[in-house]
Kinemage of the C-alpha trace (Angstrom):
@kinemage 1
@onewidth
@group {chain A} dominant
@subgroup {mainchain}
@vectorlist {calphas} color= white
{ca met a 1} P -8.495 -6.041 -19.489
{ca thr a 2} L -6.250 -3.889 -21.690
{ca ala a 3} L -6.514 -0.159 -22.361
{ca leu a 4} L -6.798 1.212 -25.903
{ca asn a 5} L -3.051 1.970 -25.967
{ca gly a 6} L -2.234 -1.681 -25.238
{ca thr a 7} L -1.277 -1.108 -21.591
{ca pro a 8} L -2.818 -3.717 -19.300
{ca lys a 9} L -5.285 -2.474 -16.733
{ca phe a 10} L -4.816 -3.406 -13.100
{ca thr a 11} L -7.138 -5.144 -10.723
{ca ala a 12} L -7.051 -3.266 -7.407
{ca leu a 13} L -7.141 -4.972 -4.028
{ca val a 14} L -7.978 -2.839 -0.983
{ca leu a 15} L -7.054 -4.312 2.395
{ca ala a 16} L -9.740 -3.061 4.783
{ca ala a 17} L -10.255 -5.687 7.475
{ca ser a 18} L -10.873 -4.692 11.077
{ca arg a 19} L -7.832 -4.592 13.343
{ca gly a 20} L -9.927 -5.510 16.360
{ca pro a 21} L -11.533 -3.553 19.193
{ca asn a 22} L -8.268 -1.916 20.253
{ca asp a 23} L -7.478 -0.220 16.971
{ca pro a 24} L -6.791 3.360 18.161
{ca val a 25} L -8.423 5.112 15.204
{ca ala a 26} L -11.589 2.984 15.069
{ca lys a 27} L -11.910 3.187 18.841
{ca ser a 28} L -11.540 6.968 18.960
{ca glu a 29} L -14.149 7.397 16.202
{ca gly a 30} L -16.616 4.797 17.490
{ca val a 31} L -16.666 2.584 14.370
{ca ser a 32} L -16.104 -1.140 13.871
{ca his a 33} L -13.497 -0.715 11.123
{ca lys a 34} L -10.904 2.005 10.756
{ca ala a 35} L -11.742 2.156 7.045
{ca leu a 36} L -15.263 3.359 7.935
{ca val a 37} L -14.068 6.508 9.703
{ca asp a 38} L -15.879 9.565 8.381
{ca ile a 39} L -13.712 12.218 6.747
{ca his a 40} L -15.700 15.331 5.871
{ca gly a 41} L -18.881 13.361 5.238
{ca ile a 42} L -17.361 10.460 3.309
{ca pro a 43} L -16.205 7.153 4.815
{ca met a 44} L -12.478 6.613 4.281
{ca leu a 45} L -13.025 3.355 2.392
{ca gln a 46} L -15.473 5.036 0.015
{ca arg a 47} L -12.876 7.719 -0.730
{ca ile a 48} L -10.355 5.061 -1.685
{ca val a 49} L -12.779 3.041 -3.804
{ca ser a 50} L -13.898 6.194 -5.639
{ca thr a 51} L -10.299 7.224 -6.267
{ca leu a 52} L -9.439 3.816 -7.688
{ca ala a 53} L -12.534 3.882 -9.881
{ca ala a 54} L -11.476 7.285 -11.254
{ca ser a 55} L -8.036 6.008 -12.227
{ca thr a 56} L -7.543 5.160 -15.879
{ca ser a 57} L -5.254 2.299 -14.812
{ca ile a 58} L -7.827 0.312 -12.813
{ca asp a 59} L -10.460 -2.093 -14.084
{ca arg a 60} L -11.903 -4.115 -11.181
{ca ile a 61} L -11.711 -3.390 -7.453
{ca gly a 62} L -11.543 -6.118 -4.831
{ca val a 63} L -12.170 -5.237 -1.197
{ca ala a 64} L -10.792 -7.549 1.484
{ca ile a 65} L -13.029 -6.975 4.481
{ca asp a 66} L -14.375 -9.250 7.187
{ca asp a 67} L -17.921 -7.841 7.141
{ca pro a 68} L -19.548 -8.534 3.740
{ca ser a 69} L -22.422 -6.128 4.451
{ca ile a 70} L -20.007 -3.200 4.188
{ca ile a 71} L -19.604 -3.842 0.453
{ca asp a 72} L -23.311 -3.054 0.014
{ca thr a 73} L -22.753 0.434 1.462
{ca leu a 74} L -20.110 1.359 -1.123
{ca glu a 75} L -20.869 3.241 -4.309
{ca gly a 76} L -19.197 1.965 -7.440
{ca ser a 77} L -19.292 -0.807 -10.009
{ca asn a 78} L -16.995 -3.794 -10.510
{ca leu a 79} L -16.570 -4.238 -6.743
{ca ile a 80} L -15.565 -7.719 -5.618
{ca leu a 81} L -15.705 -9.007 -2.047
{ca val a 82} L -12.609 -11.073 -1.302
{ca pro a 83} L -11.652 -13.031 1.822
{ca val a 84} L -9.246 -11.754 4.451
{ca gly a 85} L -6.302 -13.546 5.992
{ca lys a 86} L -4.860 -13.362 9.479
{ca thr a 87} L -2.289 -10.796 8.342
{ca pro a 88} L -2.163 -8.246 5.504
{ca gly a 89} L 0.279 -10.470 3.613
{ca ala a 90} L -2.067 -13.432 3.974
{ca ser a 91} L -4.966 -11.241 2.781
{ca val a 92} L -3.048 -10.430 -0.402
{ca leu a 93} L -2.543 -14.126 -1.061
{ca ala a 94} L -6.213 -14.866 -0.367
{ca gly a 95} L -7.346 -11.978 -2.549
{ca ala a 96} L -5.166 -13.002 -5.491
{ca ala a 97} L -6.502 -16.552 -5.222
{ca ala a 98} L -10.132 -15.384 -5.111
{ca ile a 99} L -9.992 -13.046 -8.123
{ca asp a 100} L -10.066 -14.539 -11.602
{ca thr a 101} L -6.947 -13.537 -13.615
{ca pro a 102} L -5.887 -10.865 -11.106
{ca tyr a 103} L -2.649 -9.672 -12.737
{ca pro a 104} L -1.412 -7.048 -12.829
{ca leu a 105} L -2.614 -6.521 -9.270
{ca leu a 106} L -2.417 -3.210 -7.406
{ca val a 107} L -2.566 -3.560 -3.624
{ca thr a 108} L -3.352 -0.683 -1.282
{ca thr a 109} L -4.973 -0.228 2.111
{ca gly a 110} L -8.277 1.056 3.413
{ca asp a 111} L -6.582 3.770 5.468
{ca his a 112} L -5.047 5.734 2.591
{ca pro a 113} L -7.538 8.549 1.868
{ca leu a 114} L -5.023 10.976 0.338
{ca leu a 115} L -4.493 8.801 -2.718
{ca thr a 116} L -5.397 10.453 -6.015
{ca pro a 117} L -5.990 9.008 -9.490
{ca lys a 118} L -2.810 10.782 -10.617
{ca met a 119} L -0.748 8.959 -7.980
{ca ile a 120} L -2.259 5.613 -8.911
{ca asp a 121} L -1.746 6.109 -12.644
{ca arg a 122} L 1.865 7.186 -12.141
{ca phe a 123} L 2.608 4.236 -9.861
{ca cys a 124} L 0.989 1.691 -12.180
{ca ala a 125} L 2.826 3.006 -15.251
{ca asp a 126} L 6.182 3.089 -13.475
{ca ala a 127} L 5.608 -0.375 -11.984
{ca leu a 128} L 4.967 -1.889 -15.415
{ca ala a 129} L 8.128 -0.228 -16.733
{ca thr a 130} L 10.340 -1.984 -14.159
{ca asn a 131} L 9.818 -5.461 -15.650
{ca ala a 132} L 9.884 -6.761 -12.064
{ca asp a 133} L 7.567 -9.333 -10.509
{ca val a 134} L 6.682 -7.202 -7.499
{ca val a 135} L 7.006 -3.452 -6.951
{ca ala a 136} L 6.611 -1.225 -3.908
{ca gly a 137} L 5.882 2.490 -3.904
{ca leu a 138} L 7.918 4.823 -1.695
{ca ala a 139} L 8.495 8.521 -1.144
{ca ser a 140} L 11.689 10.170 0.042
{ca ala a 141} L 12.007 11.807 3.448
{ca ala a 142} L 13.084 14.998 1.687
{ca val a 143} L 9.805 15.176 -0.238
{ca ile a 144} L 7.624 14.125 2.693
{ca leu a 145} L 9.082 16.463 5.296
{ca ala a 146} L 9.298 19.418 2.934
{ca asp a 147} L 5.557 19.269 2.307
{ca gln a 148} L 4.135 17.601 5.432
{ca ser a 149} L 6.489 18.304 8.329
{ca glu a 150} L 3.790 17.357 10.867
{ca thr a 151} L 3.602 13.738 9.823
{ca lys a 152} L 5.467 11.036 11.742
{ca arg a 153} L 6.713 8.322 9.405
{ca thr a 154} L 8.981 5.318 9.746
{ca phe a 155} L 11.946 5.884 7.421
{ca leu a 156} L 14.361 3.277 6.106
{ca lys a 157} L 17.854 4.686 5.598
{ca phe a 158} L 19.872 3.831 2.498
{ca arg a 159} L 22.997 5.168 0.864
{ca asp a 160} L 20.941 7.371 -1.432
{ca gly a 161} L 18.537 8.695 1.201
{ca arg a 162} L 15.706 7.900 3.580
{ca phe a 163} L 12.414 6.532 2.303
{ca ser a 164} L 8.976 5.692 3.636
{ca gly a 165} L 6.470 3.269 2.167
{ca cys a 166} L 3.343 4.473 0.382
{ca asn a 167} L 1.077 1.435 0.923
{ca leu a 168} L 1.110 0.883 -2.824
{ca phe a 169} L 2.257 -2.436 -4.218
{ca ala a 170} L 2.104 -3.988 -7.663
{ca ile a 171} L 2.150 -7.750 -8.125
{ca leu a 172} L 2.683 -8.156 -11.824
{ca asn a 173} L 2.518 -11.936 -12.129
{ca ser a 174} L 2.252 -15.073 -10.018
{ca glu a 175} L 5.970 -14.941 -9.152
{ca gly a 176} L 5.276 -11.668 -7.363
{ca leu a 177} L 3.184 -13.549 -4.787
{ca lys a 178} L 6.411 -14.812 -3.259
{ca ala a 179} L 6.802 -11.352 -1.732
{ca pro a 180} L 3.567 -11.279 0.340
{ca ala a 181} L 4.152 -14.930 1.264
{ca phe a 182} L 7.517 -13.929 2.739
{ca trp a 183} L 6.161 -10.652 4.120
{ca ser a 184} L 3.445 -12.453 6.070
{ca gln a 185} L 6.209 -14.102 8.092
{ca ile a 186} L 7.993 -10.859 9.029
{ca glu a 187} L 5.423 -8.042 8.860
{ca his a 188} L 5.160 -7.768 12.657
{ca his a 189} L 8.575 -6.050 12.405
{ca arg a 190} L 7.379 -3.367 9.948
{ca lys a 191} L 7.729 -0.514 12.473
{ca thr a 192} L 11.230 -1.633 13.556
{ca pro a 193} L 13.542 -1.141 10.554
{ca trp a 194} L 16.583 -3.048 11.854
{ca arg a 195} L 14.492 -6.112 12.765
{ca leu a 196} L 12.794 -5.962 9.380
{ca val a 197} L 16.096 -5.817 7.518
{ca ser a 198} L 17.592 -8.596 9.665
{ca ala a 199} L 14.974 -10.986 8.246
{ca phe a 200} L 16.824 -10.730 4.937
{ca gly a 201} L 20.035 -12.092 6.443
{ca ile a 202} L 22.996 -10.916 8.462
{ca ala a 203} L 24.824 -9.509 5.420
{ca ala a 204} L 21.852 -7.329 4.545
{ca leu a 205} L 21.616 -6.151 8.145
{ca val a 206} L 25.292 -5.162 8.240
{ca leu a 207} L 25.130 -3.370 4.899
{ca phe a 208} L 21.932 -1.600 5.959
{ca ala a 209} L 23.525 -0.493 9.244
{ca leu a 210} L 26.554 0.863 7.383
{ca arg a 211} L 24.333 2.524 4.760
{ca arg a 212} L 26.180 0.658 2.039
{ca leu a 213} L 23.039 -0.272 0.063
{ca thr a 214} L 21.168 2.007 -2.288
{ca leu a 215} L 17.403 1.624 -2.460
{ca glu a 216} L 17.662 -0.284 -5.754
{ca gln a 217} L 20.319 -2.609 -4.325
{ca ala a 218} L 18.200 -3.283 -1.252
{ca phe a 219} L 15.243 -4.313 -3.402
{ca asp a 220} L 17.482 -6.509 -5.509
{ca arg a 221} L 18.719 -8.284 -2.379
{ca ala a 222} L 15.198 -8.598 -1.020
{ca gly a 223} L 14.055 -10.181 -4.266
{ca gln a 224} L 16.894 -12.685 -4.102
{ca arg a 225} L 15.793 -13.566 -0.569
{ca phe a 226} L 12.204 -14.462 -1.493
{ca gly a 227} L 12.895 -15.608 -5.046
{ca ala a 228} L 11.339 -12.951 -7.282
{ca arg a 229} L 12.395 -9.773 -9.072
{ca ala a 230} L 11.619 -6.807 -6.823
{ca ala a 231} L 11.871 -3.107 -7.612
{ca pro a 232} L 10.969 0.224 -5.998
{ca val a 233} L 9.024 3.085 -7.518
{ca val a 234} L 9.708 6.445 -5.876
{ca leu a 235} L 6.761 8.827 -6.050
{ca pro a 236} L 7.137 12.624 -5.932
{ca trp a 237} L 4.217 13.334 -3.569
{ca ala a 238} L 4.339 13.540 0.223
{ca asn a 239} L 0.647 12.668 0.499
{ca ala a 240} L 1.304 9.297 -1.129
{ca ala a 241} L 3.092 8.232 2.064
{ca ile a 242} L 0.484 9.414 4.575
{ca asp a 243} L -1.909 6.773 5.864
{ca val a 244} L -4.036 6.732 9.016
{ca asp a 245} L -2.452 4.632 11.749
{ca lys a 246} L -3.144 6.959 14.686
{ca pro a 247} L -5.698 9.622 15.648
{ca thr a 248} L -3.024 12.248 14.994
{ca asp a 249} L -2.728 10.944 11.416
{ca leu a 250} L -6.495 11.265 11.039
{ca asn a 251} L -6.391 14.862 12.247
{ca leu a 252} L -3.648 15.646 9.731
{ca val a 253} L -5.554 13.999 6.870
{ca arg a 254} L -8.695 15.972 7.724
{ca lys a 255} L -6.635 19.159 7.779
{ca ile a 256} L -5.041 18.419 4.396
{ca leu a 257} L -8.345 17.549 2.728
{ca arg a 258} L -10.024 20.617 4.195
{ca arg a 259} L -7.211 22.800 2.896
{ca asp a 260} L -7.215 21.236 -0.558
{ca ser a 261} L -10.987 21.095 -1.042
């Protein structure tokens, strides 16, 4: 699907599978899936699906969830149920395989209720402009902490600053699938930056430790490691980096949405 201005529209893939009975957020809220947590009368997953549907950059929406009946509870058209893998990276691969002509593919998660259509449109436009195969969205620590000092994020430190991921990824062609294939092997290190970086080789680990790499250089090295062109997109909104991993995150999200409503 292509927009009237010739810009290709994205297929969105929302990763929303259950993390099991010990997920702290689902457990504290008494629901089977974290994505079903109620936030001011609206399930978190519904918020995300509605936001994607309101974006001018999105055509179809795939939802990777292990309970097909949940799809029937969602409002919206062009929703596609896709299979889940054992890890988020594996779910991306399964989703891309299940969706007919999926590219460009926007990947996000079912615990990201502060996303807005403006954020999605900006990310998609900037991702297309990189001419990369795979793109990740980030926000700087300066932006995040200036606006949301209460949030606790994992920051990666580079020569040009500290950055946190925004759970927004663009896979622009089939070559971009090399990234989630590689990521599925190392994603258990995602909360431990030095272990994560070490997976890209000892040279990358040393340069990371010495803060010799800029963000762009780090993505270039990462792309060389898994065999595709990789690029970052830095977004100017703190809320783009706030997802719901813990009950404290949920409390913060409820506070932000109450304030902004």
